C-alpha positions as CSV (number, residue, x, y, z in Angstrom):
1,M,-45.2,22.0,39.2
2,R,-41.6,21.2,40.0
3,S,-42.7,17.5,41.0
4,L,-44.4,17.2,37.6
5,L,-41.1,18.4,35.9
6,K,-39.1,15.9,37.4
7,K,-41.3,13.2,36.5
8,I,-41.5,14.2,33.0
9,T,-37.6,14.6,32.8
10,G,-37.4,11.1,34.3
11,I,-39.8,9.5,31.8
12,C,-37.8,11.2,28.7
13,L,-34.4,9.8,30.3
14,L,-35.9,6.1,30.5
15,T,-37.2,6.5,27.0
16,V,-33.7,7.6,25.6
17,I,-32.0,4.6,27.6
18,S,-34.6,2.3,26.2
19,V,-34.0,3.2,22.8
20,C,-30.2,2.9,23.2
21,M,-30.7,-0.6,24.6
22,I,-33.1,-1.7,21.9
23,I,-31.6,0.2,18.8
24,P,-27.9,0.5,19.4
25,S,-27.5,2.4,16.0
26,A,-29.9,5.3,17.1
27,G,-27.1,7.7,17.9
28,C,-25.8,5.3,20.8
29,S,-22.4,3.8,21.3
30,T,-22.2,0.1,21.3
31,K,-19.5,-2.4,22.0
32,N,-20.5,-4.8,19.6
33,A,-19.6,-2.7,16.5
34,K,-17.4,-4.4,14.1
35,N,-14.6,-2.7,12.2
36,K,-13.7,-4.2,8.7
37,Y,-10.3,-4.6,7.4
38,K,-8.7,-6.1,4.4
39,L,-6.2,-9.0,4.7
40,F,-3.6,-9.5,2.0
41,Y,-2.6,-12.7,0.1
42,K,-0.9,-13.8,-3.2
43,N,-2.9,-14.9,-6.1
44,A,-2.5,-18.2,-7.8
45,S,0.3,-16.7,-10.2
46,S,2.1,-15.1,-7.0
47,N,2.5,-11.9,-8.8
48,K,-0.2,-9.8,-7.4
49,L,-1.6,-9.0,-3.9
50,V,-5.4,-10.0,-3.4
51,T,-7.6,-8.8,-0.3
52,V,-9.9,-10.7,1.8
53,D,-12.4,-8.9,4.1
54,Y,-12.1,-9.4,7.8
55,S,-14.2,-7.9,10.5
56,T,-13.4,-7.7,14.2
57,Q,-14.7,-6.3,17.4
58,T,-11.3,-5.7,18.8
59,Q,-10.7,-1.8,19.4
60,E,-7.4,-1.7,21.6
61,L,-4.3,-1.3,19.3
62,D,-2.1,-3.7,21.3
63,E,-4.7,-6.3,20.7
64,L,-5.8,-5.4,17.2
65,V,-2.3,-5.5,15.6
66,P,-1.3,-8.9,16.7
67,E,-4.8,-10.2,15.8
68,L,-4.4,-9.0,12.2
69,L,-1.0,-10.2,11.7
70,N,-1.9,-13.6,13.0
71,K,-5.2,-13.9,10.9
72,M,-3.1,-12.8,7.8
73,N,-0.9,-15.8,8.4
74,Q,-3.7,-18.5,8.4
75,K,-4.6,-20.1,5.2
76,V,-8.0,-19.2,3.7
77,K,-10.7,-21.4,2.0
78,N,-9.9,-19.9,-1.4
79,K,-7.3,-22.4,-2.8
80,K,-6.1,-19.9,-5.3
81,L,-4.8,-17.6,-2.5
82,S,-1.6,-18.2,-0.5
83,I,-0.3,-16.6,2.6
84,L,2.6,-14.2,2.3
85,K,4.8,-15.2,5.2
86,P,7.1,-18.0,4.7
87,E,7.0,-20.6,7.4
88,E,10.5,-20.0,8.6
89,V,9.7,-16.3,9.3
90,N,8.3,-15.8,12.8
91,I,7.2,-12.4,14.3
92,E,8.9,-12.4,17.8
93,K,7.4,-9.3,19.1
94,C,5.7,-6.1,18.1
95,D,5.1,-2.7,19.9
96,I,3.2,0.5,19.2
97,K,4.8,3.8,19.7
98,N,2.8,6.9,18.8
99,N,1.5,6.2,15.4
100,T,4.2,3.5,14.4
101,V,4.0,-0.3,14.7
102,N,7.5,-1.7,15.2
103,I,7.6,-5.5,14.1
104,Y,10.7,-7.7,15.4
105,F,11.3,-10.9,13.3
106,N,13.6,-13.8,13.8
107,N,16.7,-14.3,11.4
108,G,14.4,-16.0,9.1
109,Y,13.3,-12.7,7.6
110,N,16.7,-12.2,6.0
111,D,16.5,-15.6,4.3
112,M,13.6,-14.7,2.2
113,S,14.0,-14.0,-1.4
114,E,13.8,-10.4,-2.5
115,Y,10.6,-11.3,-4.3
116,D,8.8,-12.9,-1.2
117,E,10.2,-10.1,1.1
118,L,8.6,-7.5,-1.1
119,F,5.2,-9.1,-1.3
120,Y,5.0,-9.7,2.5
121,R,6.4,-6.4,3.5
122,A,3.9,-4.7,1.1
123,G,1.0,-6.8,2.6
124,V,1.8,-6.0,6.2
125,V,2.2,-2.3,5.7
126,K,-1.0,-2.1,3.8
127,M,-2.8,-4.0,6.1
128,L,-1.9,-2.3,9.3
129,T,-2.0,1.3,8.0
130,Q,-5.7,0.6,7.5
131,I,-6.1,1.2,11.3
132,H,-7.1,4.6,12.1
133,D,-4.2,5.6,14.5
134,I,-1.5,3.8,12.6
135,S,0.5,5.8,10.1
136,Y,3.9,4.0,9.9
137,V,5.3,0.4,10.1
138,K,9.0,-0.3,10.8
139,F,10.6,-3.8,10.5
140,Y,13.5,-5.2,12.7
141,V,15.5,-8.3,12.6
142,G,16.3,-9.3,16.2
143,D,17.2,-5.7,17.6
144,S,18.4,-4.3,14.4
145,Q,16.7,-2.4,11.8
146,A,15.7,-4.5,8.8
147,K,17.8,-3.9,5.6
148,Y,17.2,-4.2,1.7
149,K,19.4,-6.7,0.0
150,D,22.0,-4.0,-0.7
151,G,22.5,-3.3,2.9
152,S,20.6,-0.1,3.3
153,Y,18.2,0.4,6.0
154,I,14.3,0.0,5.1
155,G,13.2,2.5,7.6
156,L,9.7,3.9,8.1
157,M,7.1,2.7,5.7
158,T,3.7,4.0,4.8
159,K,0.9,2.8,2.7
160,D,2.2,5.2,0.0
161,S,5.5,3.3,-0.1
162,F,3.9,0.8,-2.5
163,V,2.1,1.2,-5.7
164,D,-1.6,0.4,-6.1
165,D,-1.4,-3.5,-6.4
166,T,-5.1,-3.7,-7.8
167,N,-3.6,-2.2,-11.1
168,E,0.2,-3.2,-11.0
169,S,1.9,-6.4,-10.5
170,L,4.5,-6.3,-7.6
171,G,6.8,-8.3,-9.8
172,N,7.1,-5.4,-12.2
173,I,8.1,-3.0,-9.7
174,E,11.7,-1.6,-9.5
175,W,13.4,-0.1,-6.5
176,R,15.8,2.7,-6.6
177,K,17.6,4.9,-4.0
178,V,17.0,8.5,-4.7
179,D,18.5,11.5,-2.9
180,L,15.5,13.8,-1.7
181,Y,16.3,17.4,-0.5
182,Y,14.3,18.8,2.4
183,S,14.8,21.8,4.5
184,N,16.8,22.1,7.6
185,K,15.1,23.2,10.9
186,M,16.2,26.8,10.3
187,G,14.8,26.9,6.8
188,D,17.7,28.3,5.0
189,K,19.6,25.4,3.9
190,L,18.7,22.0,2.0
191,V,19.6,18.6,3.9
192,K,19.8,15.3,1.8
193,K,17.7,12.4,2.9
194,V,18.5,9.1,0.8
195,E,15.2,7.0,0.5
196,S,14.4,3.7,-1.4
197,V,11.3,4.2,-3.5
198,A,9.2,1.9,-5.5
199,Y,8.2,2.5,-9.2
200,S,6.8,0.9,-12.4
201,K,6.1,1.4,-15.9
202,N,3.1,3.2,-15.2
203,T,4.6,5.6,-12.6
204,S,7.6,7.6,-13.4
205,L,10.4,8.0,-10.8
206,E,10.3,11.7,-11.4
207,R,6.6,11.8,-10.3
208,I,7.2,9.7,-7.2
209,I,10.2,12.1,-6.2
210,V,8.1,15.3,-6.5
211,E,5.2,13.6,-4.7
212,Q,7.3,12.3,-1.8
213,L,8.6,16.0,-1.6
214,I,5.0,17.3,-1.1
215,K,4.3,14.6,1.5
216,G,7.3,15.6,3.5
217,P,10.3,13.9,5.2
218,G,8.7,11.9,8.1
219,D,11.7,12.9,10.0
220,S,11.7,15.4,13.1
221,T,15.2,16.6,12.1
222,M,13.9,18.1,8.8
223,N,11.2,20.3,7.5
224,S,9.0,20.2,4.6
225,T,9.8,22.4,1.6
226,L,6.5,22.3,-0.4
227,P,2.8,23.2,0.6
228,S,1.0,19.9,1.6
229,D,-1.9,20.8,-0.6
230,L,0.2,21.3,-3.7
231,K,-0.8,19.3,-6.7
232,L,1.6,17.8,-9.4
233,L,-0.4,18.4,-12.6
234,S,2.2,16.7,-14.8
235,I,5.8,15.9,-15.2
236,S,7.8,14.7,-18.2
237,V,11.4,14.6,-19.5
238,S,12.7,15.5,-22.8
239,D,16.4,15.7,-23.9
240,G,17.6,15.8,-20.3
241,I,15.2,18.5,-19.0
242,C,12.4,17.6,-16.6
243,Y,9.3,19.6,-17.0
244,V,7.5,20.0,-13.7
245,N,3.8,21.3,-14.0
246,L,2.4,22.5,-10.6
247,S,-0.8,23.8,-9.2
248,S,-0.8,27.6,-8.3
249,S,-0.6,26.8,-4.6
250,F,3.2,26.6,-5.1
251,L,3.1,30.4,-5.3
252,T,0.3,31.3,-3.1
253,E,0.8,28.8,-0.1
254,M,3.9,30.0,1.9
255,V,6.4,27.5,3.5
256,N,8.5,29.0,6.3
257,V,11.8,28.7,4.4
258,T,13.8,31.0,2.3
259,S,13.1,31.6,-1.4
260,E,15.6,29.2,-2.8
261,I,14.7,26.1,-0.7
262,P,11.3,25.1,-2.3
263,V,12.6,25.7,-5.8
264,Y,15.9,23.9,-5.4
265,S,14.3,21.1,-3.2
266,I,12.7,20.0,-6.4
267,V,15.5,20.9,-8.7
268,N,18.3,19.2,-6.8
269,S,16.2,16.1,-6.0
270,L,15.4,15.6,-9.7
271,C,18.9,16.4,-11.0
272,S,20.3,13.8,-8.6
273,L,18.8,11.0,-10.8
274,G,21.6,11.4,-13.3
275,N,19.6,11.4,-16.3
276,I,18.4,15.0,-15.7
277,S,20.3,17.9,-16.3
278,G,17.9,20.7,-15.6
279,V,14.3,21.3,-14.5
280,K,11.8,23.7,-15.9
281,I,9.1,24.5,-13.4
282,M,5.8,25.7,-14.7
283,I,2.5,26.7,-12.9
284,N,-0.8,25.8,-14.4
285,G,1.3,25.2,-17.7
286,D,2.8,28.8,-17.4
287,S,6.6,29.4,-16.9
288,A,6.4,33.1,-17.2
289,K,6.2,33.5,-13.4
290,S,8.6,34.2,-10.7
291,Y,9.0,32.4,-7.3
292,R,8.5,35.1,-4.4
293,E,9.4,37.8,-6.9
294,S,13.1,36.6,-6.7
295,I,13.6,33.3,-8.8
296,S,12.3,33.6,-12.4
297,L,10.7,30.3,-13.5
298,E,11.3,31.2,-17.2
299,N,14.8,29.5,-16.9
300,V,15.9,26.0,-16.8
301,L,17.3,25.7,-13.3
302,K,20.3,23.4,-12.7
303,F,21.6,21.7,-9.4
304,N,22.6,24.1,-6.9
305,S,25.0,22.9,-4.2
306,E,25.3,26.3,-2.5
307,V,22.0,26.0,-0.9
308,I,22.9,22.5,0.6
309,S,23.8,22.2,4.2
310,S,27.6,21.2,4.8
């Protein structure tokens, strides 16, 4: 009986192996599977990013990243598309640490026009963050962090650092330095982080600020102030007052900080814009609420310097 069972088991195993060899997609892994990515180019008018599909069997990150960068720098058959990288700009090396790709350029990077630099940077970041294990991209020129034309550091970039180029021309984007207030590690004070953000006529700067606060600082020295599943339902500005309408998770989902921190993270960040003197926070359109039973949302809230870490 045992001999018969062994024979049956052996036949079953051979059958499974045969199926895997003949039909790789039948629940069996295969080394021939291709991953699809989008490479980015400029359109004929040079005012918009356009994508071209690319497939590769490469799996290892240290091989995949250079492959995609090199491929995007090659001309395509479509004569209406042009590559983003100017000839004088060269990638000297790139490395991958955790979920971040660090790219090191020659000095030609600094010679790019602001317009060309924006297009190229957007294309590279959008392409590389398609890779499952890559969340951030950081640019260097030589051994120094790359800078904007005003001298400030570009820093870590994500796919959300740029607007959706399928609907918005990059030529219409404006860049602005903003003060974003996150929590310190103790959760009892706000700390300021200066970031450069992109916005357009179709996406208000106020909306981008609140959405960035929801995403969090991306900095290990700071903590988030808002629930990650919080939704910004609407935002508008009238007579210097910014009306922020949030989902109910602002009240129900707790963040491990003191009561003032989430509220004034929003208020101080928005009031730092200069054109906003106060903020009215609403929950599902209703301002007759209190945050943690200590801060009334019925009032227009002003910039609060007392909760900022000195």
